[in-house]
N, C-alpha and C positions, 0 to 999 in steps of 0.2 A: 653407634652403627648407623650407616646411611640408609634411609628409607626411600624406596622408589616412588612413594606417594607425594613426596615433596619436590618442588621444582629444583631446588638446590642452590638458588641464588636468593639472597634476602631482599633484594630490591625489585623482584619480578613477581607477577601474579597472573592468574588466568582470568580473562574477561569474556563474558558471554554477551553477545549482541543480537538484537533483532534486526536483520537486514531489511525487512519490509518497512519498519518504522524508523530505521537508522538511529536506534537508541540502545544504551547500555541496560542490560537486564540484571546482571549480577557480577560480582567479583569474588574470586576464591584464591586462597594461598596454596591449596593442595589439589592434586589431580583427583584424589578420592572424593573430596567434597564436591567438586565440579561434576564428576561422573554420577554421583548420587542425585544431585539436583536435576541433571538432564535425563537420567534414566538410561545412560549409556555406560559402556565399560571404560576402564582407564585407557585401554589400548586404542579405542576409537577416539577418545578425547585427545590423546597424544598425537595420533595420526592426523586429526583435523587441524591441530595446531601447526604441525610441520608442513603439511601440504596446503594450508590456508584455504580449505574447502568448507562448504557448509554441510551441516548434518541435521537430520530430522530428529527432534527430541520427542519421544513418546510421552514423557511426563508433561511437557509444555504444549504438546500437540501442534508444534510449528517448527519450521526450519530456523536454525540458529548458526551464527558464525562464532567460532571459538578462537581466541587469540591470546598469545603470550604478550604481556605488556609490562612496562615498568610502573612501579608504585610512585605516586606523586607524594612528595614530602611537604 
């Protein structure tokens, strides 16, 4: 059965960036893992990816950019 927590494509992942420092903070394979790390809901993470907007993470106490990217092999 298909779970909505997975991206659905084997070669894609979720990347969390710090826009102030312009560096990668973390990479995740599932929305659930990314949302737990950021302290945000799955719906907010998905929305930030589709609209390409920044979100404030209460866990990290900073604004982050969340993007869907391909995995490098």
